[in-house]
C-alpha positions, 0 to 999 in steps of 0.5 A: 316311332321305332328306332333302327339305332343299333345301341338303343331300344325299339323306341325313339322319343322325338318331342323337338323339331329342328336344330342348327349345325355347330361342328364338322360332325353336322355337315351330312346330318341325316336329320336335316336332310330328311326335315329337307326333303319334307318341307314343302308346306303341310309337310312335317319339315315345314319351317324347320328346313329348306331346300337350298341349291347346297342341300337341305339346310336347317332355318334355325326354328326349333320348337317342341312338339307338345302333342309327343310330350307324354309319348313315353307315358303310353309305352307300359313295357320298360324300354331303353329310349333315345330322346330326340334322334333328330334334335338337340335337347339343349339347343339354345333356341329352347327355354329353361321351362321347356327343357326342365319339361321335356326332363320333368317327363323323362323323369316320370317315364323313368319312375312310373313305368321304368323305362331308361332315358338316353339324351345325347348332346352336341351342346354340353356346355349349356347341359351343364349349366342347366343341370347344375342349376336350382332353378331348373330343378325346381321347374322339374319338381314342380311339373311333377307335381303339376301332373299329380305324379310322386313328389321328386326331390333332386340330390347332386349325389343321386342324379335320376337313376335311369336317365342317361346323358351323352356327348357327340364327339367327332374328332379331338377338339370336339372331344376336348371341348365337350367331355369336360362339361359332361364330367361335370354334369351330374349323371347316373350314366355318361356316355360318348358317341364318337359318330361320325368319327372323323379323326383320331380322339385320345380320350386320356388328353386334356379333359379326357382320361388322364384328367379323370384318373389324375383326380380320383387317383384310381386306375379303375376310374380311368374312364369309367366307375364300378357299379355298387353292391346292389347293382345301382349306377354310382354316381362318379366322375368317369365315362361309363360308355363309349359308341363308335361309328363311320358316316353314312349317307350320300356324302360320307367320309371314310373312317380310318380303321385304326381310330375305331381300333384305338378307341376300342383299345382304350376302353379295354384297357380302362374297363369300359364298354365299347359299342361299335355301331357301323363302318358307314359307307366305307371299309378297308379294302386292298384298293381304292380311295388312300386314306391317312391317319390324319385323314387326308386322301393323298394323291397316289400318282404323285408318290409311293402311296404304299409306303405311308405309315398307317395308310389304309385303302378305303372302299365304298361299299354302302352301309349294309355291306360294310357292317358292324364288324371291327377286326373280324367281331361285333362289339356291342357292350353296354354299361353294367347297369344294363346288365 
């Protein structure tokens, strides 16, 4: 499947179907909407999602598509692959054995064909639990042997070098809840996707940059880490990449420009790659819908909205017209290992 997501490669590996909502960022999920559209008997979304008066909703059924398990092994040319853009690898409905089997295939794809696998989750606690589990890695090693590929030895100090682990965080609450779990998970590259960005996020708050800086006592490790002399990623304690994007789709909510600017500036100060994916359906304008920095939209007829500090007028123009430029330029930075 060809991916249209700007921050990944052209290949999209979706070995899982189904999901459930866990936070406000899931409200207008495009995967849920798409599954609902194809939920009639005989269609691929049947049993995974259903149509309701309020719109498409997941049924709660989550299943591995075993016929798609080895898809990355069929792609011989090394590629940057987003694994399960329409599901969550660490969903509670998936067993340890199922997730470890998927992970073993991801390891195999990186070793045998030089692919780089990106895994993004909202279930950071379970990711941390499994990837710090000896039982999980024993299953990964066993699957590698079952497939008659090279033996796999896991060392927490040297996790698989071409598997990137990321969490989604749409607001401060989610960032504070999920980022500490990500930082406690062994990974060669750690990233945060702030999409859809629904509020301001301070990565230096508890569980964010300050906690990392205090532990490492190094400014250059505020939210990142330097590559080793041979260019290989170093397994450290920081974040390596931050992605920001506004919401798209029929019910998309606007993103205040200052939320994106602040994250851009935090990354610039810490020397961490920043990727601005999109504005979404809305963009800043001279008139339209008023949006305050706290995410609320006041009624301008009741007071002088122009005097409100930080107020932006947002207008819905569609994703294509809104584009990807933040203050006049695109931000396409990637982790150092990709360079």
